[in-house]
C-alpha positions, 0 to 999 in steps of 0.5 A, a space after each residue: 805471327 799466326 801459323 797456317 796449315 800447309 797448302 798443296 799445290 802442283 802434283 799429288 797422287 790421289 785415290 779417286 772414285 770416279 763415280 763420286 765425282 759426278 754430283 747428283 743435281 748437276 748437268 753432268 749427273 743428268 747427262 750421264 743418266 740420260 745417255 746411259 739409261 734413257 737415250 737409244 744409241 742403237 744407230 751409233 753402235 750400227 756403225 761399227 763393224 769390228 765385232 770380229 776384226 779390227 781394233 776396239 772403238 771408243 764407246 759412242 755413249 762415252 764420246 757423246 757425254 764428253 762432247 756435250 759436257 764440253 759444249 756445256 763448258 764453252 769448249 768447242 775445239 776438239 783439241 781442247 776437249 782432248 786436252 780436257 779428257 787428260 787433265 780435268 777431273 770431271 772429264 776424266 770421270 765422265 769418260 771413264 779415263 777414255 782419253 780419245 784423240 781430237 780426230 776421233 772427237 771431230 769425226 764423231 761430231 761431223 759424221 753423226 748426221 741424222 743420228 743427232 737429229 733422233 737424239 734431239 727428238 728423244 730429249 725433247 720427248 723426255 722434256 715433255 714427259 717432265 712437263 717442261 713444254 707448255 705448248 702455249 707459245 713458240 718463239 722463233 729467232 735465229 743467229 748468223 754465225 761464221 763457219 769453216 769456209 773462206 769468205 774470199 772464195 765466194 762469187 758467182 760462176 762468172 767471177 770464178 771464170 774471170 779469176 781462172 782466165 786472169 791466172 792462166 793469162 799471167 801464167 802464160 806471161 811468165 812461161 813466154 818470159 822464161 822462153 825469151 830469156 832462155 838464151 841469155 843469163 838470168 838471175 837464179 833467185 829470180 828465176 826460182 821466184 817466178 817458177 814458184 809463182 807459175 806453180 801457184 797460178 797454174 794450181 789455183 787456175 786448175 782448182 777454179 776449173 775443177 770447181 766450175 766443171 763440178 758446179 755447172 750452175 750458179 746457186 739460185 735464191 728463193 726468188 730465182 736470183 743468183 746467190 754467191 757460191 763458195 769454193 770451200 763450202 758451197 752450201 754456206 752463205 755470205 751474210 751481213 750481220 751487225 758485226 760485219 759480213 760473215 761466211 757461214 750458216 744461220 742457226 734457227 731455233 723455236 723456243 717454248 715459252 714455259 721453261 725455254 725448251 728449244 722444240 726445233 733447231 735448224 741451220 741453213 745456208 742463207 741469211 734471209 730470215 723470211 725463207 726460214 720461218 715456215 720450214 721451222 714452223 712446219 717441223 714443230 707440227 707434232 709439238 704444237 696444239 690448236 692453241 699454240 701461238 707462233 711469234 717471231 721478230 720482224 725479220 721473219 715478216 713477209 706477206 707470203 709467210 703470213 699467208 702461209 701461217 693463216 691457211 694453216 690456221 696458225 695463230 701468229 704474231 709477227 710484226 712488221 718493220 715499222 711496229 716500233 714507230 707505232 708503239 709508245 714504248 719505243 718513243 725514245 729508242 733514237 736516244 739508245 740507238 745513238 749510243 756506241 755498240 760495246 761489241 762492234 768495231 770501234 773505228 768510226 764508220 762514215 755516216 751515209 748522206 740522206 737523200 731527197 725522199 718523194 715528199 721533198 718533191 712537189 706533185 702536180 695536181 694533174 699528175 703530169 709532172 712534179 718539181 725537184 727541190 732544185 726547182 726542175 721539172 721531172 716528167 711522167 714515165 708511167 701513170 698506171 703502174 703498180 708497186 707492191 700492190 699500190 697504184 703509182 705514178 713515176 717521174 724521171 728528171 731530164 739529163 740536161 737538168 740533172 747532170 749539171 745539178 749541184 744538188 746530185 749528192 743530196 738527190 742521188 744515192 750513186 751520183 757517179 753512176 746514176 744520170 738522172 733522179 727517178 721518183 715514185 708516188 703512191 696513189 692508193 691500193 689496187 685492191 681494197 681486200 685487206 692484205 695479211 700484213 694489214 690484218 696483222 698490224 692491228 693485231 700487233 698494236 693491241 694490248 695482247 700483241 704488245 704483250 706477246 712481243 714482250 714475252 717473245 723477247 723474254 723467251 727466246 732472247 736469253 736462250 741465244 744469250 746462254 748459247 752465245 755468251 755462256 757457251 761461247 758459240 761464236 762460230 760453226 767448225 764444220 763444212 756443209 749444211 748436214 754437218 753444221 745442222 748436227 753441231 747446231 742441234 748438239 748445242 740446242 740438245 745440250 741446252 735442253 739437258 741443262 734445263 732438265 738438270 736445273 729443274 730436277 730431272 727425274 727418271 
């Protein structure tokens, strides 16, 4: 038989030169050089007051290198980062065998705050110096991720008040039962269970009352509506995603089309993308030129956003929600929409029944009434109404016709709660002046607009694919907007460092 050289496995003692473990041209080599020679960490050093008294601290430069290296390898957990500093030779080399505790790493990320924003800006300036930012187009997009907050502890102040009252009533009932049973013999095990339950109810009711006292007002939306609060992290939000409802934050990024450098990163406790466009655009003012184009998907489209961009003189391509229907390239999109999503829940979802649209109703020529698909007359409730800038006529069916109708499931979205069907017919715009949305549609439908949409996809989607797929950023591990914003900027900073390393960073 052939003879082979022995293969060593397990433990082996070796003399290791840490410097030779960091190979030129790699991410960790660029990371070490940047942190040690380019980045100004004076803000981190000023936080330490142990020059005369106190124990020696871990160098913030070391902690920063450890965390960014871990993020680049898809390691988010502080405990796993601590283990890597003990067991992985690359982490041992980059940290100089420091081996910080996981609480030290977690505290460093949580308390960095504004210092991370300054680091992000410094790295961005280095990318600009290296010629990696073209400033021709900035593509904006976002991702909704869960955070360290309980979705079950969301609600309005009224919801929390009702919960507290129910718990207090349940606790009072248990106390009353105990008082009535004092004179008789009771089961000791049952009494112990009830005492434990009483303690839990009183504790949770007190927590609710304390939270209500500390938060005298409900959270307000951008249009004055009430937003759900959260008792574990009141700056987070309950957001609907394609994979279900999550309690967390939206991480937004503006990406340059030249080398996919992230020029701005923000985290917000809202799922409304329309609210997030202008804060990101305004933050990129120092990086933009008069020729820089802003692109975003249709989730960021609104008349107010388009007006703000036009007033600022910013060239933008932000499609409306129906642009795919007008684009021949998406003619067969329904075929792909019917395919199952490999990342979604495999449980079959109940299909929503389609209800009658205004086109299914027959409008009288004199606008006095309309007929429903069942042949019943709907009476006019408003003739000179305005809906989204359009003149409209509204009709409503009679209760005597709608309530016994057998077509209620096809006509009403909620037949159990809605008594009669209402329908509105649009008659034309009140003002002939074209809106910013009207002006954007032909711009999007043009050949240049179609190229911009394609270029936006190719610019920003791979960046989020890298952060979510390769780096395993599936959730934020912190609470409060400031801390989550810092963690999101650290991930985006790490992405920019990878670009610097890939394109041959030179000091």
